[in-house]
Each structure stands twice: as C-alpha cells, then as structure tokens.
C-alpha positions in Angstrom: 80.2 97.7 90.6 82.4 99.8 93.6 82.5 98.6 97.2 79.6 100.1 99.4 81.1 102.2 102.8 78.7 102.4 105.5 79.8 104.2 108.9 78.2 103.2 111.9 76.9 105.4 114.9 80.4 105.3 116.8 82.5 107.2 113.8 80.2 109.4 112.8 79.5 110.4 116.5 83.1 110.7 116.8 84.0 112.4 113.8 80.8 113.7 111.8 83.1 116.0 109.7 84.8 113.0 108.2 85.1 112.5 104.4 86.5 109.9 102.7 87.3 110.0 98.8 86.5 106.3 97.3 88.5 104.8 94.5 88.9 102.1 92.9 91.2 100.8 89.9 92.3 98.2 87.6 96.3 98.3 87.8 99.5 96.8 87.3 101.2 96.3 90.1 104.9 96.5 89.7 108.6 97.2 91.2 109.0 100.8 91.7 109.9 103.0 88.8 113.0 105.7 88.8 110.6 107.9 88.3 108.0 107.5 91.2 111.3 107.1 93.3 112.0 110.9 92.6 108.5 112.4 93.5 108.8 110.7 96.4 112.8 111.5 97.3 111.9 115.0 96.7 108.8 115.1 99.0 111.0 113.0 101.6 113.2 115.8 101.1 110.9 118.9 101.3 108.9 117.3 104.7 113.1 116.8 105.9 113.9 120.3 105.3 111.4 122.4 105.6 108.9 120.3 108.4 110.0 120.8 112.5 109.3 117.9 114.1 106.9 119.7 116.6 105.2 120.4 113.6 104.3 117.3 112.2 101.7 116.5 114.7 100.3 120.1 113.7 99.8 119.8 110.1 95.7 120.1 109.3 95.0 116.7 108.6 97.2 115.1 111.1 96.1 116.8 113.9 92.6 116.2 112.9 93.3 112.5 112.7 95.1 112.5 115.8 91.9 114.4 117.5 89.3 111.6 116.3 91.4 108.5 117.7 91.6 110.7 121.5 87.7 110.7 120.9 87.6 107.2 120.0 89.7 106.3 122.7 93.4 105.7 121.2 96.2 107.5 122.2 97.9 109.0 119.4 101.4 109.0 120.6 101.8 105.7 121.0 99.8 104.0 117.7 100.4 107.2 115.3 97.8 107.9 112.0 100.5 106.4 109.3 100.8 109.8 107.5 102.0 110.8 111.0 104.6 108.5 111.0 105.7 108.7 107.5 106.4 112.7 108.0 107.9 111.8 111.7 110.4 109.1 109.4 111.2 112.2 107.2 112.1 114.5 109.3 114.4 112.2 111.0 116.5 111.1 108.2 115.3 107.5 107.9 116.0 105.5 105.3 112.4 105.0 103.0 111.6 101.4 101.8 111.4 100.7 98.5 108.2 98.5 97.7 106.1 98.1 95.2 104.3 100.8 92.4 100.4 100.8 94.6 102.4 101.1 98.0 104.8 103.1 97.2 102.4 105.6 95.2 99.9 105.5 98.4 102.8 106.8 100.8 103.6 109.3 98.8 99.7 110.5 98.0 100.1 110.1 102.2 103.1 112.2 103.0 102.4 115.5 100.6 98.7 115.3 102.2 98.6 114.6 105.8 95.8 112.3 105.2 96.0 108.3 106.3 95.0 106.6 103.2 93.9 103.0 102.9 95.3 100.4 100.0 92.6 97.1 99.5 93.4 94.6 97.2 89.3 95.2 96.5 89.7 91.0 95.2 90.6 89.9 98.9 87.2 91.8 100.6 84.6 89.5 101.8 81.1 91.1 100.7 80.0 93.9 98.5 80.2 96.4 101.7 82.5 98.0 104.5 82.0 99.5 107.3 84.2 102.0 109.2 83.3 102.0 112.8 85.3 101.7 115.9 87.7 98.7 116.6 86.2 96.6 120.4 88.5 95.4 123.1 90.0 92.1 122.2 89.3 92.4 118.5 91.6 90.2 116.3 93.6 92.3 114.4 97.1 91.5 112.0 98.7 94.4 111.2 100.7 94.1 107.9 104.7 93.7 109.2 103.8 94.7 113.3 101.7 91.3 113.9 98.8 91.5 116.1 97.6 95.3 116.4 95.7 96.2 119.2 92.7 98.2 117.1 90.2 98.8 120.4 89.8 102.6 120.0 90.8 103.4 116.5 89.1 103.9 113.4 88.1 100.7 111.4 87.1 99.3 108.3 85.5 96.0 108.9 84.0 93.4 105.7 82.0 90.5 106.1 85.5 88.5 108.4 86.1 91.5 110.0 88.8 94.1 110.2 90.9 95.2 106.9 91.9 99.0 107.8 93.1 101.6 110.5 94.5 104.6 110.0 97.6 103.3 111.6 98.0 100.4 109.7 96.2 98.1 107.3 95.6 94.2 107.8 97.6 91.1 106.2 94.5 89.9 105.1 93.7 92.4 102.5 97.1 93.7 101.8 98.7 94.8 98.3 100.9 92.5 96.5 102.7 91.9 93.4 99.7 90.1 92.3 96.5 92.7 93.1 94.8 93.4 90.1 91.7 95.6 91.9 92.8 98.4 93.9 90.9 99.9 96.6 91.8 103.4 98.6 90.0 104.8 100.6 91.2 108.4 101.7 90.1 109.2 104.6 89.8 113.1 105.4 89.0 113.9 109.1 90.5 117.4 108.5 91.3 119.2 105.9 95.2 120.5 104.0 94.7 123.8 102.9 97.0 122.7 99.8 95.0 119.8 98.5 91.0 120.2 98.6 88.6 116.8 97.5 89.2 118.0 93.8 92.5 118.3 94.0 92.8 115.2 96.4 91.1 113.0 93.6 93.2 114.9 90.3 96.7 113.7 92.3 95.2 109.9 93.6 94.3 109.2 89.5 97.3 110.4 88.1 99.5 109.0 90.6 97.6 105.7 89.6 97.6 106.7 86.0 101.0 107.5 85.4 103.3 104.4 87.9 100.4 101.5 88.1 99.0 101.7 84.6 95.5 102.5 86.0 92.8 102.0 84.5 88.7 101.8 84.8 89.3 104.5 87.5 86.0 104.7 89.8 85.4 107.8 92.0 83.2 108.5 95.3 82.9 110.9 98.1 81.3 110.3 100.8 80.5 112.7 103.8 79.2 112.3 107.2 77.9 115.6 107.6 75.4 114.7 104.6 75.0 110.7 105.8 73.8 112.2 109.4 71.7 115.4 107.7 
C-alpha cells in the first residue's frame, strides 16, 4: 500500500497549482553503473554548453519552485532548490560526485526536468502519511550533509515524527543508502517544464529506476492541488 500524501492549508495557499507525482518501488541500491554515469555526464555537459548561468533560474520548473519559496517566505537565492543547485554546478563545471544508483538517477532526473525531487527510504518513514506544509521557525531539521537547516518558510514533507524532505535538501533520518529496499520519490511540480509533461516524467523516472536500480512493483500516483481544493 502506497504512503498517503496530504497537503496543509499553507502550501495550498502558497502553491495552488502544485502537482506531485509519487512513485514507489522495490529497488536494489548499488554502486552507480558506468551506463548511468554516462547519461549523467552527457546531461551535465549539455547544461554546461547550452545554459548560461543567468538563465538557470529562468527554467520554468525552477522559476516556479523559486516563486513558491518567495510566497512561503524563503529567499531562493540563499536556499536554492536542489534542481537549481545541480544545474548551477554543471554550468560552472564543478566536479560531480558519484554516489549510489538511486541517488544519482534522482539527480539526473532533477537536472533533466528542473524539478526538485525528494527521495526517501520508505521503510524509515514513521506512519502511513506524509503531509506537505511550510516549515516553522525553529523547527529542527538535519539536512543530508549539511547539518541543521533552517527550514522556516520552506515547503516541507513531514511524517509522524517531523520533517523529512524539502526542495533544498532531504533529511538524514530517511536518506537513501545501500540498505534501502523500498524507495519513495516525490516529483514536486510547482510549474511545468515544456519538454516533460506528466506522462513523459513518469516514463522517464520508471525507465531510470528499472534500468539502474532494478525496480520492481512500481506504483505511481498523481496529486493535483487544483483538484484537491476543488
């Protein structure tokens, strides 16, 4: 049974056009293969060669995420969405970090589409429901590789214990590892990217998961806040 996603009134008011594509799958977490790494390097090189730095933030999906940050009360220049941060690294030609298959394929998906994507070990989530809301002042949050992160004004997914994911960084508590067996992905679509409609996004994500993470028992669900609020 898939984890249920819910949306509180603050995020509904801040991002009424938000859509979330939820994907869950059984996966095999392994070292990133050479084939996946070639796809990542090709995407990285394409961004580096074709996207000026000033235009990174103007990609429709990134621009829409930044706009949601501003409405929620966060400065997107100080707390960049992860998709924007990845693309900026590519434009600057900074070294890529090769980690493990599920993390690297999510990063590839994020660079290709411009959407900031949450990736969680579903077995570490407490409870059966995640609620997307807006971070509160002083709310504790240990970001992966960053330590304590001030999530006040950031969109944040919470389980029964607390925050586990924002478009800037996911939480250490539910991070992916070689021990992950059940993966939850949230593709947070604050604004559409012309080249990737919902069907194309789903097909791309499922292809990467199948090819590079041995995904089985894939389940998908689309949440549309416009429908949720109607």
